C-alpha positions as CSV (number, residue, x, y, z in Angstrom):
1,M,0.0,0.2,-0.2
2,I,1.0,3.7,-0.7
3,A,0.2,6.4,1.1
4,A,-0.2,9.9,0.2
5,P,2.7,12.3,0.1
6,A,2.4,14.9,3.4
7,K,2.0,17.8,0.9
8,A,-0.8,16.2,-0.8
9,V,-2.8,15.4,1.9
10,G,-6.1,16.8,2.1
11,A,-5.8,17.8,-1.8
12,H,-9.3,18.0,-3.3
13,V,-10.3,15.2,-5.9
14,L,-13.0,15.5,-8.3
15,V,-14.5,11.9,-9.2
16,V,-16.9,11.6,-12.1
17,D,-18.6,8.2,-13.3
18,D,-22.1,7.4,-13.8
19,D,-21.4,3.9,-12.1
20,E,-22.6,4.5,-8.6
21,D,-20.5,1.5,-7.5
22,I,-17.2,3.0,-8.8
23,L,-17.9,6.0,-7.7
24,R,-18.5,5.1,-4.1
25,L,-15.2,2.6,-4.1
26,L,-13.1,5.2,-5.3
27,T,-14.5,7.5,-2.9
28,M,-13.4,5.3,-0.3
29,R,-10.5,4.5,-1.4
30,L,-9.2,8.5,-1.9
31,R,-10.7,9.1,1.2
32,A,-8.8,6.5,3.2
33,R,-5.4,8.1,1.4
34,G,-6.6,11.3,3.1
35,F,-7.6,13.2,0.2
36,R,-10.9,15.4,0.0
37,V,-13.1,13.9,-2.4
38,S,-16.1,15.4,-4.6
39,A,-17.8,12.5,-6.5
40,V,-20.3,13.5,-9.5
41,G,-22.1,11.3,-12.1
42,S,-21.8,13.3,-15.3
43,A,-19.6,15.7,-17.1
44,E,-22.1,18.5,-16.4
45,Q,-22.2,18.3,-12.5
46,A,-18.4,18.1,-12.6
47,L,-18.3,21.4,-14.6
48,A,-20.6,22.9,-11.9
49,Q,-18.5,21.8,-9.1
50,I,-15.5,23.0,-10.8
51,A,-17.3,26.3,-10.6
52,V,-18.1,26.0,-7.3
53,D,-14.8,24.5,-5.6
54,P,-11.9,24.1,-8.1
55,P,-10.1,20.6,-7.4
56,R,-6.4,20.2,-8.2
57,L,-7.0,16.8,-10.1
58,V,-10.0,15.4,-11.8
59,V,-10.4,11.5,-12.5
60,S,-13.5,10.4,-14.8
61,D,-14.5,7.8,-16.6
62,V,-14.8,8.3,-20.3
63,R,-18.2,6.9,-20.9
64,L,-20.7,9.2,-19.6
65,P,-24.4,10.1,-20.3
66,G,-24.6,13.7,-21.8
67,L,-20.9,15.0,-22.2
68,D,-18.5,12.3,-22.1
69,G,-15.1,12.3,-20.4
70,L,-13.3,13.5,-23.4
71,A,-15.7,16.8,-24.3
72,L,-15.5,16.8,-20.3
73,F,-11.4,17.3,-20.5
74,E,-11.3,19.6,-23.7
75,E,-13.6,22.2,-21.5
76,I,-11.3,22.2,-18.3
77,R,-8.2,22.3,-20.8
78,R,-10.3,25.6,-22.5
79,T,-10.7,27.1,-18.9
80,R,-8.3,25.5,-17.0
81,P,-5.4,24.5,-18.8
82,T,-3.3,23.7,-16.2
83,L,-5.8,21.4,-14.1
84,P,-4.6,17.6,-14.6
85,V,-7.0,15.0,-16.1
86,I,-7.0,11.2,-15.7
87,L,-9.5,9.2,-17.6
88,L,-11.0,5.8,-17.0
89,T,-11.8,3.8,-19.9
90,A,-13.0,0.4,-21.2
91,H,-10.6,-1.3,-23.8
92,G,-12.4,-0.3,-26.5
93,N,-11.8,3.3,-26.1
94,I,-8.2,3.3,-25.9
95,P,-7.2,4.9,-29.2
96,D,-9.5,8.0,-27.9
97,A,-7.7,8.2,-24.6
98,V,-4.3,7.4,-26.5
99,D,-5.1,10.7,-28.6
100,A,-6.6,12.6,-25.5
101,T,-3.0,12.3,-24.2
102,S,-1.3,13.6,-27.1
103,R,-3.5,16.8,-26.4
104,G,-2.7,16.8,-22.7
105,V,-4.5,14.4,-20.7
106,F,-2.3,13.5,-17.6
107,G,-2.9,10.2,-18.2
108,Y,-5.2,7.1,-18.6
109,L,-6.3,3.7,-17.0
110,T,-8.1,1.0,-18.5
111,K,-11.1,-1.0,-16.7
112,P,-10.7,-3.1,-14.6
113,F,-7.6,-0.6,-13.0
114,D,-5.0,-1.2,-10.4
115,S,-6.0,0.7,-7.4
116,Q,-2.7,0.9,-6.3
117,I,-1.4,2.6,-10.0
118,L,-4.4,5.0,-9.9
119,L,-3.0,6.3,-6.8
120,E,0.5,6.1,-7.9
121,K,-0.6,8.3,-11.1
122,I,-3.0,10.4,-8.7
123,D,0.2,11.4,-6.6
124,R,2.8,12.2,-9.3
125,A,-0.4,14.7,-10.6
126,L,-0.6,16.2,-7.6
127,Q,2.9,16.3,-7.3
128,L,2.7,18.9,-10.4
129,S,-0.3,20.8,-9.8
130,A,-1.1,23.5,-7.4
131,P,-2.0,24.0,-3.9
132,T,-4.3,26.9,-5.0
133,P,-6.7,26.8,-7.9
134,H,-6.1,30.3,-9.3
135,V,-2.9,32.3,-11.2
136,G,-2.2,35.0,-8.8
137,E,-4.5,34.2,-5.7
138,L,-3.8,36.1,-2.5
139,P,-4.7,35.1,1.1
140,P,-7.9,35.7,2.0
141,V,-7.2,39.4,3.2
142,T,-6.5,40.7,0.0
143,A,-8.2,38.3,-2.6
144,E,-11.3,40.4,-2.9
145,A,-9.0,43.3,-4.5
146,D,-8.5,44.0,-8.2
147,D,-5.6,42.1,-9.2
148,A,-5.1,43.9,-12.5
149,W,-1.9,44.9,-10.8
150,M,-0.6,41.7,-10.9
151,A,-0.3,41.6,-14.8
152,G,2.9,39.6,-15.7
153,V,3.4,37.9,-12.1
154,I,2.6,34.0,-12.6
155,F,2.6,32.2,-9.5
156,R,0.3,30.0,-7.5
157,S,3.3,29.3,-4.5
158,S,2.0,30.4,-0.9
159,R,6.1,31.8,-1.1
160,M,4.6,34.0,-3.5
161,A,1.1,34.8,-2.6
162,E,2.8,35.8,0.6
163,L,5.3,38.3,-1.4
164,M,2.9,39.5,-3.7
165,A,0.4,40.5,-0.5
166,E,3.0,42.4,1.4
167,A,3.8,44.0,-1.7
168,R,0.3,45.3,-2.1
169,M,0.7,46.7,1.3
170,I,3.7,48.7,0.7
171,A,2.5,49.9,-2.7
172,A,0.1,52.2,-0.7
173,S,2.9,54.1,0.5
174,D,5.3,56.0,-0.6
175,A,8.5,54.2,1.0
176,S,11.4,53.4,-0.8
177,V,11.7,49.7,-1.6
178,L,14.6,47.5,-2.3
179,I,14.1,44.0,-4.2
180,R,16.3,41.6,-3.9
181,G,16.8,38.6,-6.0
182,E,19.0,36.5,-8.2
183,S,19.5,37.3,-12.0
184,G,16.3,36.0,-14.1
185,S,14.0,36.0,-10.9
186,G,11.7,38.8,-12.2
187,K,12.7,42.0,-9.9
188,E,11.4,44.4,-12.5
189,V,8.2,42.3,-13.1
190,L,7.8,42.8,-9.3
191,A,8.6,46.6,-9.3
192,R,6.0,47.1,-11.9
193,A,3.3,45.3,-10.3
194,I,4.2,47.6,-7.4
195,H,3.8,50.7,-9.2
196,R,0.5,49.5,-10.4
197,A,-0.8,49.3,-7.3
198,S,0.5,52.1,-6.1
199,P,-1.3,55.8,-6.0
200,R,1.1,56.6,-8.8
201,A,-0.2,54.3,-11.3
202,K,-1.2,56.8,-14.0
203,G,2.0,58.4,-13.7
204,P,5.2,56.9,-15.6
205,F,7.4,53.9,-14.6
206,I,10.8,54.3,-15.8
207,A,13.5,51.8,-15.7
208,I,17.2,51.6,-16.1
209,N,19.6,49.1,-15.5
210,C,23.0,51.0,-13.6
211,G,25.3,48.1,-14.6
212,A,24.7,48.1,-18.3
213,I,25.6,52.0,-19.0
214,P,29.1,53.2,-18.5
215,E,29.7,55.5,-15.5
216,Q,30.5,58.3,-17.8
217,L,26.6,58.5,-19.2
218,L,24.8,57.1,-16.6
219,E,24.5,60.2,-14.6
220,S,23.4,62.1,-17.9
221,E,21.1,59.3,-18.0
222,L,19.7,60.4,-14.8
223,F,19.8,63.7,-14.1
224,G,19.9,65.0,-17.5
225,H,22.3,67.7,-19.2
226,A,22.8,70.9,-20.9
227,K,23.4,71.9,-24.2
228,G,27.5,72.2,-24.4
229,A,28.0,70.6,-21.2
230,F,30.6,68.0,-22.5
231,T,31.4,66.9,-26.2
232,G,28.6,65.3,-27.8
233,A,26.1,66.8,-26.1
234,A,24.3,68.9,-28.7
235,T,20.8,69.4,-27.0
236,N,19.7,70.0,-23.6
237,R,18.4,66.5,-22.3
238,V,15.7,65.5,-19.9
239,G,17.1,62.8,-17.4
240,L,15.0,59.9,-15.9
241,F,14.2,61.5,-12.9
242,Q,12.5,64.2,-14.7
243,A,10.7,61.9,-17.2
244,A,9.4,60.0,-13.9
245,N,7.9,63.3,-12.2
246,G,5.0,62.0,-10.7
247,G,5.4,58.2,-11.1
248,T,8.2,55.7,-10.4
249,L,11.7,54.9,-11.1
250,F,13.2,51.6,-11.2
251,L,17.0,51.3,-10.9
252,D,18.1,47.9,-11.4
253,E,21.2,46.5,-10.5
254,I,21.9,49.5,-8.2
255,G,24.5,47.8,-6.4
256,D,26.8,48.4,-9.9
257,M,26.3,51.8,-9.4
258,P,30.3,53.6,-9.2
259,L,30.8,55.3,-5.6
260,A,31.1,59.0,-7.1
261,L,27.2,58.7,-8.4
262,Q,26.0,57.0,-5.4
263,V,26.6,60.1,-3.8
264,K,24.9,62.5,-6.4
265,L,21.9,60.0,-5.8
266,L,22.0,60.5,-2.1
267,R,21.9,64.2,-2.8
268,V,19.0,63.9,-4.9
269,L,16.8,61.6,-2.3
270,Q,17.4,64.1,0.1
271,E,16.6,67.3,-1.5
272,R,14.3,65.8,-3.7
273,V,15.8,68.1,-7.0
274,V,18.3,67.3,-9.6
275,R,20.7,69.1,-10.9
276,P,21.6,68.5,-14.8
277,V,25.1,67.7,-15.7
278,G,26.4,71.5,-16.9
279,T,23.7,73.6,-14.8
280,T,23.4,75.1,-11.6
281,K,19.8,75.0,-11.7
282,A,18.0,72.8,-9.5
283,E,14.6,71.2,-10.4
284,P,12.2,69.7,-8.0
285,V,11.3,66.3,-8.9
286,D,8.8,63.9,-7.1
287,V,9.9,60.3,-7.9
288,R,9.0,57.2,-5.9
289,L,12.3,55.1,-5.9
290,L,12.3,51.4,-6.0
291,S,15.7,49.4,-6.7
292,A,16.8,46.2,-7.2
293,T,20.1,44.0,-6.9
294,H,21.6,40.5,-7.0
295,R,24.5,41.3,-5.0
296,D,25.2,41.2,-1.1
297,L,25.2,44.7,-0.6
298,D,25.8,44.3,3.0
299,A,29.2,42.7,1.9
300,A,29.7,45.6,-0.7
301,M,29.5,48.3,2.2
302,A,31.8,46.4,4.4
303,Q,34.5,46.3,1.5
304,G,33.7,49.8,0.9
305,Q,31.9,49.7,-2.7
306,F,28.5,50.7,-1.1
307,R,27.8,53.7,0.5
308,E,25.8,52.9,3.6
309,D,24.1,56.3,4.2
310,L,22.6,55.6,0.6
311,Y,21.7,51.9,1.3
312,Y,19.3,53.1,4.1
313,R,17.8,55.5,2.3
314,L,17.2,52.6,-0.3
315,D,16.4,49.8,1.9
316,V,13.4,51.6,3.9
317,V,11.3,48.1,2.9
318,S,13.2,45.2,1.4
319,L,11.3,42.1,-0.6
320,T,12.8,39.0,-1.6
321,L,12.3,37.3,-4.7
322,P,12.5,33.5,-4.4
323,R,14.7,31.8,-6.5
324,L,12.5,29.0,-9.0
325,D,13.5,26.2,-7.2
326,E,12.1,27.6,-4.4
327,R,8.8,27.8,-5.7
328,R,8.6,24.6,-7.7
329,E,4.9,24.8,-7.7
330,D,5.0,27.5,-9.8
331,I,6.9,26.0,-13.0
332,P,4.5,24.1,-14.4
333,L,2.0,27.5,-14.3
334,L,4.9,29.2,-16.0
335,A,5.7,26.9,-18.0
336,S,2.2,26.6,-19.7
337,H,1.9,30.3,-19.6
338,F,5.3,30.7,-21.9
339,V,3.8,27.7,-24.1
340,Q,0.6,29.9,-24.6
341,I,2.9,32.8,-25.7
342,L,5.7,30.9,-28.0
343,A,3.0,28.7,-29.8
344,G,1.9,31.7,-31.5
345,K,5.4,33.0,-32.1
346,Y,6.2,29.7,-33.7
347,G,3.3,29.7,-35.3
348,K,2.6,26.1,-33.8
349,Q,-0.5,24.4,-32.1
350,V,1.4,23.2,-29.0
351,N,-0.9,22.6,-25.9
352,G,1.9,21.9,-23.3
353,F,4.1,19.2,-22.0
354,A,4.2,15.3,-21.8
355,P,4.1,14.8,-18.4
356,E,7.7,13.3,-18.3
357,A,8.6,16.6,-19.8
358,L,6.5,18.9,-17.2
359,E,8.4,16.6,-14.3
360,A,11.6,17.3,-15.5
361,L,11.2,21.0,-15.6
362,A,9.6,20.9,-12.0
363,T,12.7,19.0,-11.0
364,A,15.5,20.7,-12.8
365,A,18.0,22.9,-10.6
366,W,17.1,26.4,-12.5
367,P,20.3,28.3,-11.6
368,G,19.2,30.5,-14.0
369,N,15.4,31.1,-12.6
370,V,12.6,32.1,-14.9
371,R,14.9,33.7,-17.2
372,Q,16.2,30.3,-17.8
373,L,12.8,28.7,-17.8
374,F,11.6,30.6,-20.5
375,N,14.8,29.9,-22.8
376,V,14.1,26.1,-22.0
377,V,10.5,26.8,-22.9
378,E,11.5,28.5,-26.1
379,Q,14.0,26.1,-27.5
380,S,11.6,22.9,-26.8
381,C,8.7,24.9,-28.4
382,A,10.4,25.8,-31.7
383,L,12.1,22.4,-32.0
384,T,8.7,20.1,-31.4
385,S,6.9,18.3,-33.7
386,T,4.0,17.4,-31.9
387,P,1.0,19.4,-29.6
388,L,2.8,18.0,-26.4
389,I,6.2,18.6,-26.2
390,P,8.3,15.8,-25.2
391,L,11.0,14.7,-22.3
392,T,13.8,14.6,-24.9
393,L,13.4,17.9,-26.1
394,V,13.1,19.2,-22.5
395,Q,15.9,17.5,-21.6
396,R,18.0,18.9,-24.7
397,A,17.4,22.2,-23.5
398,L,18.3,21.8,-20.1
399,R,21.3,20.2,-21.4
400,V,20.3,16.7,-19.4
401,P,21.7,13.7,-21.4
402,A,19.2,11.3,-22.0
403,M,19.0,8.1,-20.1
404,D,17.9,5.2,-21.8
405,A,15.9,2.3,-19.7
406,L,18.1,-0.6,-20.7
407,T,18.7,-4.2,-19.5
408,Y,22.4,-4.7,-18.0
409,A,22.6,-7.0,-21.3
410,D,21.6,-4.3,-23.6
411,A,23.9,-1.7,-21.9
412,K,26.9,-4.2,-21.9
413,Q,26.3,-4.8,-25.6
414,R,26.1,-1.2,-26.6
415,F,29.2,-0.8,-24.5
416,E,31.3,-3.0,-26.2
417,R,30.5,-1.9,-29.3
418,N,31.2,1.6,-28.8
419,Y,34.7,0.7,-27.4
420,L,35.7,-1.7,-30.1
421,V,34.7,1.3,-32.8
422,Q,36.9,3.6,-30.6
423,L,40.1,1.1,-30.8
424,L,39.6,0.5,-34.3
425,K,39.5,4.1,-34.9
426,L,42.4,4.9,-32.7
427,T,44.7,1.7,-34.6
428,D,43.1,2.9,-38.2
429,G,41.7,-1.0,-38.1
430,N,44.7,-2.4,-37.0
431,V,43.6,-5.8,-35.5
432,A,47.0,-6.9,-33.8
433,D,47.2,-3.5,-31.9
434,A,43.6,-3.0,-31.3
435,A,43.7,-6.5,-29.9
436,R,47.1,-5.7,-27.8
437,I,45.2,-2.7,-26.3
438,A,42.5,-4.5,-25.2
439,E,44.4,-7.6,-23.7
440,R,42.8,-9.9,-26.2
441,N,44.5,-12.5,-28.4
442,R,43.2,-11.7,-32.1
443,T,40.9,-14.8,-32.3
444,E,38.6,-13.5,-29.5
445,F,39.2,-10.4,-30.9
446,Y,38.0,-11.2,-34.1
447,R,34.9,-12.8,-32.6
448,L,34.0,-9.7,-30.8
449,L,34.2,-8.0,-34.2
450,Q,31.8,-10.3,-36.0
451,K,29.3,-10.1,-33.3
452,H,29.0,-6.6,-33.8
453,D,29.5,-6.5,-37.3
454,L,32.2,-4.8,-37.6
455,T,35.2,-5.2,-40.1
456,P,38.8,-3.6,-39.7
457,A,38.4,-2.4,-43.7
458,M,35.5,0.3,-42.4
459,F,38.4,1.7,-40.0
460,R,41.7,2.2,-42.6
461,S,42.4,5.1,-44.1
462,D,42.2,5.1,-47.9
463,S,46.4,5.3,-48.3
464,E,46.3,2.0,-46.3
465,A,43.4,0.2,-48.4
466,M,45.4,1.3,-51.6
467,A,48.8,-0.8,-50.2
468,E,46.9,-3.7,-49.3
469,R,45.1,-4.2,-53.2
């Protein structure tokens, strides 16, 4: 017997079958494993149940009165593409079930099915599905609020839900916010969300990467310059502080800002005025400052690379974006979201990932965070020739070598053949030399070559072959 994993205990499973005996049996077995079970007898009832109390998984018979299980799956895929569906089918419906699997059904079992196998399949599906039913759902305190401000923030994990609830509260103030997180974790996306949730939402949002612009140009970019202030300054230029007046300025990679410029930024934050390069006139600005870094600013301050007084001006409130491997529940949702975007870009009918491929994504290391996940999905989407992206393409994009499930005998034979090929290449087809390296006599070595349909002449250079003639 297998027990449900701890994180799946209490998960809501919807069971659909018009056979009352099977419905009762499935309900009893799933409840015995700690699941919360809803049981209905038709697809129409299932759709109503999903609308009222969304489950984390649907287990449905294919043959149902009215809409059948395949039609139910199609409706679920249209409205809730990340909700996994397992189909139970009679032998006569196997071709339909296989076709449905190619379109995104998590799996199917033929009747009569092994309860143990069903439980294993349910556990696997729940590991890849979500503990919360909606994209961007917040805790109950803020769930009623308009969530348009979170556009572009894709999540369902409790870590991200807590972070977004905190971001929503912070957005209402005018405090400076320092967003911490590794490269590719989505710091600018979070900054834009805070701006949209703030009273400054109707004002401009201006972003600049402080590490991507040379020091001599960064000051002009931020504060502007007067005509003739330096070589090449042919006209007056409005700086980003002025451009963001009434709105929000986001300084990405603030930890890379040169020390000389840190002093000037501190003055702007203290005095709320800017002085364009080449002028003495101060211009008032009303800007909310958000900044972000992947660097350890405490270490930078200890090394004298970042000003402590500026740090405390920027870090009035601190938010830390979790790494992707700390929010694995979000990976299937993010991957599905990216597929929808990229399928259109590449003009392909791609519905998602095969279950094994989705599992590989959910368990990968992700040193590059969300940005790397997008790149992996894009490469897989560009190369796939099937509606469901297979495991092999995901492994290729992740640069994970594919591991074939071989018997010991098959693995030994494959190694032996590859070994012989490498030896013959090394010796240019000279059997005596190859046998000596392998520490085998020539007769035995010839038998090995014959076993694998290898002939020494295949590995000899043209000059040696001509000499033998």
